[in-house]
C-alpha positions in Angstrom: -25.7 10.5 8.6 -25.0 13.7 6.8 -21.6 13.7 5.1 -19.4 16.8 6.0 -18.4 19.0 4.4 -15.2 19.6 2.6 -13.4 21.0 -0.4 -11.3 19.7 -3.2 -8.3 21.8 -4.4 -5.2 21.6 -6.1 -1.9 21.0 -3.9 0.2 23.8 -2.6 3.7 22.9 -2.0 4.3 25.6 0.4 1.4 25.0 3.0 0.5 21.5 2.3 3.8 19.7 1.9 3.8 18.9 5.7 0.4 17.9 6.0 0.6 15.4 3.3 3.3 13.8 4.8 1.6 13.4 7.9 -1.8 11.9 6.3 0.7 9.4 4.1 1.9 7.8 7.4 -1.8 7.6 8.8 -3.0 5.6 6.0 -2.7 2.1 5.4 -0.3 1.5 2.3 -0.2 -2.6 1.6 -0.8 -5.4 3.5 2.0 -4.8 5.4 1.7 -1.4 6.4 4.5 0.0 4.3 5.8 3.4 4.7 6.8 5.4 2.0 9.0 8.0 3.0 9.0 10.5 -0.2 11.6 12.5 1.3 10.2 16.2 1.2 8.7 16.1 -2.2 4.8 14.6 -2.2 4.6 14.9 -5.7 8.0 13.0 -6.5 6.1 10.1 -8.1 4.4 12.1 -10.9 7.2 15.2 -11.3 8.9 12.9 -13.8 5.7 13.0 -16.2 5.1 15.0 -18.9 1.8 16.4 -17.5 0.5 15.7 -14.3 -1.8 17.0 -10.8 -2.0 16.6 -7.6 -5.4 17.2 -5.6 -6.1 17.1 -1.7 -9.3 17.6 0.3 -9.9 19.5 3.2 -12.4 19.7 5.6 -12.5 22.0 8.6 -8.6 23.3 7.7 -7.5 19.6 7.9 -5.5 17.9 5.0 -8.4 14.7 5.0 -7.5 13.4 1.3 -5.4 13.5 -1.6 -5.3 11.6 -5.2 -2.7 12.2 -7.7 -2.7 12.0 -12.1 -0.8 12.1 -14.9 -0.9 11.9 -18.7 1.0 10.8 -21.3 0.7 9.1 -25.0 1.3 5.4 -25.2 1.1 3.0 -27.3 -2.5 1.2 -27.9 -3.2 -1.4 -30.7 -6.2 -0.6 -33.2 -6.8 3.0 -31.4 -6.5 5.8 -34.6 -4.3 7.7 -35.8 -1.2 5.4 -35.6 -2.0 3.4 -32.7 -1.7 5.6 -30.3 -4.2 7.0 -27.7 -3.6 9.8 -24.7 -4.0 7.9 -21.5 -4.7 9.2 -17.3 -3.0 7.2 -14.8 -4.4 7.9 -11.9 -2.6 7.5 -8.0 -1.6 8.2 -4.4 -5.1 8.1 -3.3 -5.5 8.3 0.6 -8.2 9.4 2.5 -7.6 10.1 6.6 -9.0 7.1 8.4 -11.4 8.8 10.5 -12.2 10.5 7.5 -13.5 8.0 5.3 -17.1 7.4 4.1 -17.8 10.8 3.9 -17.0 10.7 0.0 -13.9 12.0 0.5 -12.6 9.2 -1.9 -15.0 9.6 -4.8 -15.1 13.5 -5.0 -11.2 13.0 -5.3 -11.3 10.3 -8.1 -14.2 12.3 -9.6 -12.0 15.5 -9.8 -9.1 14.0 -11.2 -11.5 12.4 -14.0 -12.9 15.2 -14.9 -9.0 17.3 -15.3 -8.3 13.9 -17.4 -11.4 15.1 -19.6 -10.5 18.7 -19.8 -6.7 17.2 -21.2 -8.6 15.3 -24.1 -8.0 12.3 -22.3 -9.1 8.9 -23.7 -8.6 6.5 -21.0 -8.4 6.6 -17.9 -6.2 3.1 -15.4 -4.9 2.4 -12.1 -3.0 -0.1 -10.3 -3.8 -1.1 -6.7 -3.2 -5.0 -5.3 -5.7 -7.5 -5.7 -6.3 -7.4 -1.9 -7.1 -4.1 -1.9 -11.1 -4.4 -1.5 -11.4 -1.3 -0.7 -9.8 0.3 -4.0 -11.4 -2.5 -6.6 -15.0 -1.7 -5.0 -14.5 2.5 -5.1 -13.3 2.1 -8.9 -14.8 -1.0 -10.0 -18.2 -0.6 -8.5 -18.7 3.1 -8.0 -16.8 4.1 -11.0 -17.2 1.6 -13.7 -13.4 0.6 -14.2 -12.6 -2.5 -15.7 -10.1 -5.2 -15.2 -7.8 -4.6 -17.6 -4.5 -6.4 -17.2 -2.5 -8.4 -14.0 1.2 -8.1 -14.6 3.2 -9.6 -12.2 5.9 -7.8 -9.7 9.2 -10.0 -8.9 11.5 -8.7 -5.9 14.6 -9.7 -5.5 16.8 -8.9 -2.8 19.8 -7.2 -3.0 22.7 -8.9 -0.7 26.4 -8.4 -0.5 27.6 -11.6 -2.2 29.0 -10.9 -6.2 27.5 -12.9 -9.1 29.8 -14.6 -11.5 28.9 -13.6 -15.2 29.6 -16.1 -17.8 33.1 -15.2 -19.4 31.6 -16.0 -23.0 28.5 -13.6 -22.3 29.5 -9.2 -23.2 27.3 -6.9 -21.3 28.0 -3.5 -23.0 26.2 0.3 -22.0 24.5 1.9 -24.8 24.2 5.6 -25.4 20.7 7.1 -24.8 20.2 7.9 -28.4 21.1 3.9 -29.4 18.8 2.9 -26.4 16.1 5.1 -27.8 16.2 3.5 -31.1 16.6 -0.2 -30.0 13.3 0.4 -28.1 11.4 2.1 -31.0 12.3 -0.5 -32.6 11.5 -3.5 -30.8 9.7 -2.2 -28.5 8.1 0.7 -30.0 4.5 -1.5 -30.7 4.6 -2.9 -27.7 1.0 -2.0 -25.3 1.1 1.2 -23.4 5.0 1.8 -24.8 5.5 5.6 -23.8 5.8 8.6 -27.2 8.3 10.5 -25.0 10.7 7.1 -24.2 13.7 9.7 -24.9 12.7 11.8 -21.7 12.4 8.7 -19.9 16.0 7.7 -20.8 17.5 10.7 -20.2 16.2 11.2 -16.9 18.7 12.0 -14.3 16.8 8.9 -12.2 17.8 6.5 -15.3 20.8 4.8 -14.5 21.9 3.9 -17.8 20.4 0.6 -20.6 22.5 -2.4 -21.2 22.7 -5.2 -24.1 23.8 -8.2 -23.5 25.2 -10.7 -26.2 27.7 -13.7 -26.7 31.1 -13.1 -27.3 32.1 -13.3 -31.1 28.2 -13.2 -32.3 28.2 -9.9 -34.3 28.3 -6.4 -32.3 25.0 -4.4 -32.7 24.1 -2.6 -35.8 21.5 0.1 -34.8 20.4 0.2 -38.5 20.2 -2.9 -39.2 21.2 -6.5 -38.0 21.4 -7.6 -34.3 23.1 -11.1 -33.2 21.0 -13.8 -33.2 20.5 -14.0 -29.7 20.6 -10.9 -27.2 19.0 -8.6 -24.6 18.2 -5.7 -23.0 17.7 -3.8 -19.8 17.2 0.1 -18.2 17.4 0.7 -14.9 15.3 3.3 -12.8 17.0 4.7 -9.7 13.5 5.0 -7.2 15.9 5.2 -4.1 16.5 8.6 -5.2 13.2 10.1 -5.1 11.2 8.0 -2.2 12.2 5.0 0.6 10.3 2.4 1.6 10.0 0.5 5.2 7.7 -1.9 6.4 5.9 -0.9 9.8 4.5 -4.0 10.8 5.3 -8.1 9.7 3.8 -11.5 10.6 5.9 -13.2 13.7 6.8 -15.5 11.6 8.4 -13.4 8.8 11.0 -11.9 11.4 12.0 -15.1 12.4 13.0 -16.4 9.3 14.7 -13.0 8.5 16.7 -13.2 11.4 17.4 -17.1 11.5 18.6 -16.6 7.8 21.0 -13.7 8.8 22.5 -16.2 11.6 23.1 -19.0 9.5 24.4 -16.9 6.7 27.3 -15.4 9.3 28.0 -18.6 11.2 28.4 -20.2 7.7 29.5 -17.7 5.5 31.5 -20.4 3.3 27.4 -21.4 2.0 26.7 -17.8 0.4 23.8 -17.4 1.4 21.7 -14.6 -0.5 21.1 -11.9 2.7 18.0 -10.6 3.6 17.9 -7.2 3.8 16.5 -5.1 6.9 13.2 -4.4 5.4 12.6 -2.7 8.7 14.3 0.7 8.3 14.1 3.0 5.0 16.1 1.7 2.3 15.3 2.3 -2.1 15.6 0.1 -4.7 16.4 -0.4 -8.5 13.4 -0.9 -10.7 14.2 -2.7 -14.2 12.0 -2.0 -16.8 12.5 -2.1 -21.3 13.5 -5.6 -20.7 13.6 -7.5 -23.8 14.8 -11.0 -25.4 15.5 -12.0 -28.6 16.9 -15.4 -29.6 16.9 -18.8 -29.1 19.7 -18.7 -26.2 18.8 -15.2 -24.7 17.2 -16.3 -21.7 20.7 -16.9 -20.5 21.4 -13.8 -21.2 18.4 -12.2 -19.8 20.3 -13.8 -16.3 23.1 -12.3 -17.1 22.0 -9.0 -17.4 20.0 -9.4 -13.7 23.1 -10.2 -12.1 24.5 -7.4 -13.6 22.1 -5.3 -12.3 22.3 -7.0 -9.2 26.1 -6.9 -9.1 25.6 -2.8 -10.0 23.0 -2.5 -6.5 25.1 -4.4 -4.2 27.8 -1.8 -4.3 24.9 0.9 -3.3 24.2 1.1 0.9 20.5 2.3 0.2 19.5 -0.3 -2.7 17.9 -3.0 -1.0 15.9 -4.7 -3.7 15.5 -4.7 -7.3 12.2 -4.9 -8.8 10.2 -5.7 -12.4 7.2 -5.5 -13.6 5.9 -7.8 -16.6 3.2 -9.3 -18.0 1.5 -12.2 -16.7 2.0 -14.6 -19.3 5.3 -13.3 -20.4 8.2 -16.3 -20.6 10.7 -13.6 -18.9 9.8 -14.7 -15.4 11.9 -17.6 -16.4 14.6 -16.0 -16.4 14.4 -13.1 -13.8 15.9 -13.9 -10.4 12.9 -13.1 -7.7 11.7 -14.7 -4.3 8.0 -15.7 -4.4 7.7 -14.3 -0.8 8.2 -11.1 -1.9 6.6 -11.1 -5.2 3.1 -10.7 -5.7 0.2 -10.1 -8.7 -0.4 -6.5 -9.7 -4.0 -5.6 -11.2 -4.3 -3.0 -13.5 -8.0 -1.4 -14.4 -9.1 0.6 -17.3 -11.8 2.9 -18.0 -13.0 5.1 -21.1 -13.6 8.9 -21.0 -14.8 10.1 -24.3 -16.5 9.2 -27.3 -13.5 8.1 -29.1 -12.3 5.3 -26.4 -16.0 3.9 -25.6 -16.0 3.0 -29.1 -12.3 1.3 -29.3 -12.9 0.1 -25.0 -15.1 -3.2 -25.6 -12.3 -4.4 -28.2 -9.6 -3.0 -26.0 -10.4 -4.5 -22.7 -11.5 -7.5 -24.0 -8.0 -8.8 -26.3 -5.9 -11.1 -24.7 -3.4 -10.1 -22.5 0.1 -9.3 -24.7 3.2 -11.3 -23.9 5.2 -8.4 -23.4 4.2 -5.1 -21.4 6.1 -2.4 -21.0 5.9 -0.1 -17.5 6.8 2.8 -17.2 9.2 3.6 -14.6 8.0 6.8 -13.4 4.7 5.8 -12.4 6.5 3.2 -9.8 
């Protein structure tokens, strides 16, 4: 059967916005058919990045496909000069159900890679769910992407019960300049650390950066000494740019949700964590740049998580708190999360030029780092 003809072009906000939103609704996103509401801005997930593009596929005056891409400089170990490389991130690939198997998805990926190459990008990478076999087959079999990292996405519901924070712990908000200094000093060599961290911290979606340490311990001295045990985290308000909604869920999950809520109302003294209503649009907070140091830092991480939860509970729209960490990161033992909601992510990577190819084997075969910096602009 001959493929139908289509064209690939740049996204035009005025004429394409409604068509892209309609395409998003018609495409299954994730195993539970979650719906992404971009609130009138289909480019919301890439607009805060340094360089970005959105491409659409058009067939007989109908928009049948879309893809997004962004470019940034990040830390990549053993990569000259100065362990930095230009990275391209592929996201938001959607193809209309009735237009699949016509080469639309392949053409969108190819055109995006050509844009990466024209901008001297050394590596392209993408993230997907391990169960998304169609995406894995496209990128790994047709475009020769290689499995790279398997981060863990941790999700914790926000409920109305505030958590008590130990009285011997101090939690303080730091200025942007101080946060940048701390991140460059302690996480600057972390894999995929963005060179423009200051732009992230100054973004309106960034709610702030907080540090935790024990009272009576030495205060922070940004030029040198830090407490024996301390931790820090930054918070990104994803709910300001898009909302999520679960379109369908297994009957067992729905019954569990309703039963749990009923028990909580009948026995409020039990202070059970309430499950949010995921079937109406909701926002979430993303914790990133989570760092710990010292023998007692795990307790401080848990205190920061409680602090962020209490902050989120005051928001009407924030129903979950999300963070993403390296697959072997010890932080997982200190971050509250529900296994029922959490999952494993899959990152795949590909070299796009000679410089990247020379280092690709070493990069893709290195042991996963214990710490991974996840850029909140890519959530």
